[in-house]
C-alpha positions as protocol buffer text, in pm:
chain_id: "A"
residue {
  index: 1
  type: UNK
  ca { x: 5725 y: 17029 z: -6126 }
}
residue {
  index: 2
  type: UNK
  ca { x: 5526 y: 17292 z: -6244 }
}
residue {
  index: 3
  type: UNK
  ca { x: 5419 y: 17152 z: -6544 }
}
residue {
  index: 4
  type: UNK
  ca { x: 5223 y: 16892 z: -6339 }
}
residue {
  index: 5
  type: UNK
  ca { x: 5087 y: 17156 z: -6079 }
}
residue {
  index: 6
  type: UNK
  ca { x: 4904 y: 17357 z: -6387 }
}
residue {
  index: 7
  type: UNK
  ca { x: 4809 y: 16993 z: -6562 }
}
residue {
  index: 8
  type: UNK
  ca { x: 4642 y: 16932 z: -6256 }
}
residue {
  index: 9
  type: UNK
  ca { x: 4459 y: 17257 z: -6211 }
}
residue {
  index: 10
  type: UNK
  ca { x: 4391 y: 17218 z: -6556 }
}
residue {
  index: 11
  type: UNK
  ca { x: 4223 y: 16894 z: -6536 }
}
residue {
  index: 12
  type: UNK
  ca { x: 4091 y: 16826 z: -6139 }
}
residue {
  index: 13
  type: UNK
  ca { x: 3794 y: 16634 z: -6235 }
}
residue {
  index: 14
  type: UNK
  ca { x: 3995 y: 16420 z: -6436 }
}
residue {
  index: 15
  type: UNK
  ca { x: 4282 y: 16383 z: -6190 }
}
residue {
  index: 16
  type: UNK
  ca { x: 4011 y: 16310 z: -5940 }
}
residue {
  index: 17
  type: UNK
  ca { x: 3809 y: 16029 z: -6157 }
}
residue {
  index: 18
  type: UNK
  ca { x: 4176 y: 15821 z: -6163 }
}
residue {
  index: 19
  type: UNK
  ca { x: 4283 y: 15901 z: -5834 }
}
residue {
  index: 20
  type: UNK
  ca { x: 3945 y: 15715 z: -5742 }
}
residue {
  index: 21
  type: UNK
  ca { x: 3942 y: 15447 z: -5988 }
}
residue {
  index: 22
  type: UNK
  ca { x: 4313 y: 15381 z: -5868 }
}
residue {
  index: 23
  type: UNK
  ca { x: 4222 y: 15376 z: -5506 }
}
residue {
  index: 24
  type: UNK
  ca { x: 3911 y: 15146 z: -5640 }
}
residue {
  index: 25
  type: UNK
  ca { x: 4141 y: 14923 z: -5819 }
}
residue {
  index: 26
  type: UNK
  ca { x: 4383 y: 14843 z: -5570 }
}
residue {
  index: 27
  type: UNK
  ca { x: 4070 y: 14764 z: -5346 }
}
residue {
  index: 28
  type: UNK
  ca { x: 3920 y: 14526 z: -5573 }
}
residue {
  index: 29
  type: UNK
  ca { x: 4291 y: 14381 z: -5619 }
}
residue {
  index: 30
  type: UNK
  ca { x: 4362 y: 14340 z: -5246 }
}
residue {
  index: 31
  type: UNK
  ca { x: 4028 y: 14166 z: -5122 }
}
residue {
  index: 32
  type: UNK
  ca { x: 4066 y: 13944 z: -5458 }
}
residue {
  index: 33
  type: UNK
  ca { x: 4370 y: 13782 z: -5321 }
}
residue {
  index: 34
  type: UNK
  ca { x: 4387 y: 13804 z: -4969 }
}
residue {
  index: 35
  type: UNK
  ca { x: 4011 y: 13786 z: -4827 }
}
residue {
  index: 36
  type: UNK
  ca { x: 3815 y: 13556 z: -5044 }
}
residue {
  index: 37
  type: UNK
  ca { x: 4030 y: 13267 z: -5140 }
}
residue {
  index: 38
  type: UNK
  ca { x: 4013 y: 13246 z: -4707 }
}
residue {
  index: 39
  type: UNK
  ca { x: 3631 y: 13214 z: -4711 }
}
residue {
  index: 40
  type: UNK
  ca { x: 3665 y: 12903 z: -4906 }
}
residue {
  index: 41
  type: UNK
  ca { x: 3965 y: 12653 z: -4672 }
}
residue {
  index: 42
  type: UNK
  ca { x: 3812 y: 12460 z: -4431 }
}
residue {
  index: 43
  type: UNK
  ca { x: 3887 y: 12514 z: -4132 }
}
residue {
  index: 44
  type: UNK
  ca { x: 4145 y: 12195 z: -4021 }
}
residue {
  index: 45
  type: UNK
  ca { x: 4326 y: 12359 z: -4361 }
}
residue {
  index: 46
  type: UNK
  ca { x: 4605 y: 12045 z: -4498 }
}
residue {
  index: 47
  type: UNK
  ca { x: 4546 y: 11904 z: -4099 }
}
residue {
  index: 48
  type: UNK
  ca { x: 4289 y: 11631 z: -4249 }
}
residue {
  index: 49
  type: UNK
  ca { x: 4412 y: 11482 z: -4485 }
}
residue {
  index: 50
  type: UNK
  ca { x: 4419 y: 11130 z: -4571 }
}
residue {
  index: 51
  type: UNK
  ca { x: 4158 y: 11106 z: -4268 }
}
residue {
  index: 52
  type: UNK
  ca { x: 3939 y: 10909 z: -4486 }
}
residue {
  index: 53
  type: UNK
  ca { x: 4211 y: 10636 z: -4510 }
}
residue {
  index: 54
  type: UNK
  ca { x: 4169 y: 10644 z: -4108 }
}
residue {
  index: 55
  type: UNK
  ca { x: 3796 y: 10608 z: -4022 }
}
residue {
  index: 56
  type: UNK
  ca { x: 3693 y: 10481 z: -3680 }
}
residue {
  index: 57
  type: UNK
  ca { x: 3341 y: 10274 z: -3673 }
}
residue {
  index: 58
  type: UNK
  ca { x: 3060 y: 10345 z: -3505 }
}
residue {
  index: 59
  type: UNK
  ca { x: 3084 y: 9999 z: -3437 }
}
residue {
  index: 60
  type: UNK
  ca { x: 3385 y: 10076 z: -3285 }
}
residue {
  index: 61
  type: UNK
  ca { x: 3334 y: 10351 z: -3098 }
}
residue {
  index: 62
  type: UNK
  ca { x: 3043 y: 10130 z: -2912 }
}
residue {
  index: 63
  type: UNK
  ca { x: 3243 y: 9899 z: -2831 }
}
residue {
  index: 64
  type: UNK
  ca { x: 3464 y: 10077 z: -2661 }
}
residue {
  index: 65
  type: UNK
  ca { x: 3206 y: 10298 z: -2462 }
}
residue {
  index: 66
  type: UNK
  ca { x: 2997 y: 9940 z: -2356 }
}
residue {
  index: 67
  type: UNK
  ca { x: 3376 y: 9800 z: -2189 }
}
residue {
  index: 68
  type: UNK
  ca { x: 3424 y: 10108 z: -1997 }
}
residue {
  index: 69
  type: UNK
  ca { x: 3035 y: 10095 z: -1898 }
}
residue {
  index: 70
  type: UNK
  ca { x: 3014 y: 9782 z: -1793 }
}
residue {
  index: 71
  type: UNK
  ca { x: 3341 y: 9836 z: -1516 }
}
residue {
  index: 72
  type: UNK
  ca { x: 3213 y: 9951 z: -1117 }
}
residue {
  index: 73
  type: UNK
  ca { x: 3153 y: 10308 z: -1065 }
}
residue {
  index: 74
  type: UNK
  ca { x: 3104 y: 10425 z: -1435 }
}
residue {
  index: 75
  type: UNK
  ca { x: 2793 y: 10614 z: -1442 }
}
residue {
  index: 76
  type: UNK
  ca { x: 2784 y: 10743 z: -1842 }
}
residue {
  index: 77
  type: UNK
  ca { x: 3078 y: 10775 z: -2119 }
}
residue {
  index: 78
  type: UNK
  ca { x: 3036 y: 11014 z: -2385 }
}
residue {
  index: 79
  type: UNK
  ca { x: 3230 y: 11019 z: -2741 }
}
residue {
  index: 80
  type: UNK
  ca { x: 3301 y: 11312 z: -2963 }
}
residue {
  index: 81
  type: UNK
  ca { x: 3523 y: 11365 z: -3207 }
}
residue {
  index: 82
  type: UNK
  ca { x: 3690 y: 11660 z: -3325 }
}
residue {
  index: 83
  type: UNK
  ca { x: 3897 y: 11656 z: -3644 }
}
residue {
  index: 84
  type: UNK
  ca { x: 4212 y: 11467 z: -3556 }
}
residue {
  index: 85
  type: UNK
  ca { x: 4110 y: 11467 z: -3187 }
}
residue {
  index: 86
  type: UNK
  ca { x: 3902 y: 11175 z: -3030 }
}
residue {
  index: 87
  type: UNK
  ca { x: 3748 y: 11319 z: -2692 }
}
residue {
  index: 88
  type: UNK
  ca { x: 3602 y: 11069 z: -2444 }
}
residue {
  index: 89
  type: UNK
  ca { x: 3437 y: 11186 z: -2084 }
}
residue {
  index: 90
  type: UNK
  ca { x: 3423 y: 10929 z: -1811 }
}
residue {
  index: 91
  type: UNK
  ca { x: 3125 y: 10998 z: -1569 }
}
residue {
  index: 92
  type: UNK
  ca { x: 3277 y: 10773 z: -1270 }
}
residue {
  index: 93
  type: UNK
  ca { x: 3144 y: 10770 z: -893 }
}
residue {
  index: 94
  type: UNK
  ca { x: 3296 y: 10627 z: -611 }
}
residue {
  index: 95
  type: UNK
  ca { x: 3637 y: 10464 z: -809 }
}
residue {
  index: 96
  type: UNK
  ca { x: 3996 y: 10593 z: -741 }
}
residue {
  index: 97
  type: UNK
  ca { x: 4164 y: 10775 z: -948 }
}
residue {
  index: 98
  type: UNK
  ca { x: 4402 y: 10538 z: -1043 }
}
residue {
  index: 99
  type: UNK
  ca { x: 4150 y: 10277 z: -1075 }
}
residue {
  index: 100
  type: UNK
  ca { x: 3939 y: 10527 z: -1337 }
}
residue {
  index: 101
  type: UNK
  ca { x: 4251 y: 10574 z: -1496 }
}
residue {
  index: 102
  type: UNK
  ca { x: 4264 y: 10271 z: -1612 }
}
residue {
  index: 103
  type: UNK
  ca { x: 3976 y: 10229 z: -1784 }
}
residue {
  index: 104
  type: UNK
  ca { x: 4079 y: 10490 z: -1986 }
}
residue {
  index: 105
  type: UNK
  ca { x: 4389 y: 10226 z: -2157 }
}
residue {
  index: 106
  type: UNK
  ca { x: 4020 y: 10066 z: -2286 }
}
residue {
  index: 107
  type: UNK
  ca { x: 4053 y: 10282 z: -2544 }
}
residue {
  index: 108
  type: UNK
  ca { x: 4318 y: 10218 z: -2636 }
}
residue {
  index: 109
  type: UNK
  ca { x: 4301 y: 9922 z: -2676 }
}
residue {
  index: 110
  type: UNK
  ca { x: 4025 y: 9903 z: -2879 }
}
residue {
  index: 111
  type: UNK
  ca { x: 4130 y: 10127 z: -3140 }
}
residue {
  index: 112
  type: UNK
  ca { x: 4368 y: 9975 z: -3439 }
}
residue {
  index: 113
  type: UNK
  ca { x: 4782 y: 10044 z: -3397 }
}
residue {
  index: 114
  type: UNK
  ca { x: 4719 y: 10225 z: -3781 }
}
residue {
  index: 115
  type: UNK
  ca { x: 4421 y: 10466 z: -3666 }
}
residue {
  index: 116
  type: UNK
  ca { x: 4613 y: 10564 z: -3281 }
}
residue {
  index: 117
  type: UNK
  ca { x: 4919 y: 10658 z: -3482 }
}
residue {
  index: 118
  type: UNK
  ca { x: 4721 y: 10917 z: -3642 }
}
residue {
  index: 119
  type: UNK
  ca { x: 4390 y: 11023 z: -3397 }
}
residue {
  index: 120
  type: UNK
  ca { x: 4543 y: 11195 z: -3061 }
}
residue {
  index: 121
  type: UNK
  ca { x: 4280 y: 11128 z: -2784 }
}
residue {
  index: 122
  type: UNK
  ca { x: 4184 y: 11302 z: -2493 }
}
residue {
  index: 123
  type: UNK
  ca { x: 3991 y: 11139 z: -2258 }
}
residue {
  index: 124
  type: UNK
  ca { x: 3851 y: 11347 z: -1920 }
}
residue {
  index: 125
  type: UNK
  ca { x: 3770 y: 11175 z: -1639 }
}
residue {
  index: 126
  type: UNK
  ca { x: 3489 y: 11346 z: -1467 }
}
residue {
  index: 127
  type: UNK
  ca { x: 3300 y: 11242 z: -1086 }
}
residue {
  index: 128
  type: UNK
  ca { x: 3104 y: 11436 z: -851 }
}
residue {
  index: 129
  type: UNK
  ca { x: 3373 y: 11489 z: -630 }
}
residue {
  index: 130
  type: UNK
  ca { x: 3511 y: 11746 z: -678 }
}
residue {
  index: 131
  type: UNK
  ca { x: 3830 y: 11723 z: -474 }
}
residue {
  index: 132
  type: UNK
  ca { x: 4011 y: 11441 z: -658 }
}
residue {
  index: 133
  type: UNK
  ca { x: 3851 y: 11553 z: -1010 }
}
residue {
  index: 134
  type: UNK
  ca { x: 3810 y: 11672 z: -1349 }
}
residue {
  index: 135
  type: UNK
  ca { x: 4117 y: 11498 z: -1476 }
}
residue {
  index: 136
  type: UNK
  ca { x: 4266 y: 11469 z: -1823 }
}
residue {
  index: 137
  type: UNK
  ca { x: 4451 y: 11289 z: -1995 }
}
residue {
  index: 138
  type: UNK
  ca { x: 4576 y: 11324 z: -2316 }
}
residue {
  index: 139
  type: UNK
  ca { x: 4752 y: 11101 z: -2589 }
}
residue {
  index: 140
  type: UNK
  ca { x: 4965 y: 11212 z: -2899 }
}
residue {
  index: 141
  type: UNK
  ca { x: 4978 y: 11103 z: -3193 }
}
residue {
  index: 142
  type: UNK
  ca { x: 5303 y: 10936 z: -3164 }
}
residue {
  index: 143
  type: UNK
  ca { x: 5252 y: 10907 z: -2821 }
}
residue {
  index: 144
  type: UNK
  ca { x: 5209 y: 10510 z: -2637 }
}
residue {
  index: 145
  type: UNK
  ca { x: 5022 y: 10610 z: -2323 }
}
residue {
  index: 146
  type: UNK
  ca { x: 4807 y: 10843 z: -2226 }
}
residue {
  index: 147
  type: UNK
  ca { x: 5003 y: 11134 z: -2026 }
}
residue {
  index: 148
  type: UNK
  ca { x: 4744 y: 11306 z: -1711 }
}
residue {
  index: 149
  type: UNK
  ca { x: 4788 y: 11626 z: -1618 }
}
residue {
  index: 150
  type: UNK
  ca { x: 4826 y: 11792 z: -1236 }
}
residue {
  index: 151
  type: UNK
  ca { x: 4639 y: 11514 z: -1099 }
}
residue {
  index: 152
  type: UNK
  ca { x: 4587 y: 11582 z: -770 }
}
residue {
  index: 153
  type: UNK
  ca { x: 4757 y: 11830 z: -739 }
}
residue {
  index: 154
  type: UNK
  ca { x: 4676 y: 12251 z: -617 }
}
residue {
  index: 155
  type: UNK
  ca { x: 4806 y: 12491 z: -889 }
}
residue {
  index: 156
  type: UNK
  ca { x: 5076 y: 12775 z: -742 }
}
């Protein structure tokens, strides 16, 4: 131990430079192996693997939107794709909840079985009627039907 202390007293500058270099190498190693790789990754990781095999054409989406828009009481239908989730917003006026939910089933009819097993589908039903709307429905890729959340109930 005395030899180490004596060496450090005689070589203060060399020891300080060596410590700084060691610290710089550790920081460089940490940066290269832990921080830099995360910048190049896709925000979805591997969740979108094979998505090119499950493309939904714009014409299919337009047909779905048109078939829903043609129903009584439907003001507007919008669509947005976010990864493997297909989001549809249906704005209705003067339509009962059950009837509006039936309109949402037209989405499932307009998408092929292969794509229904790949994508999750979210449906938002909106209206000026704030007592009964908005309603959110969700269909998981492994499910057959849309499940509706907290419809017409008050939360505790």
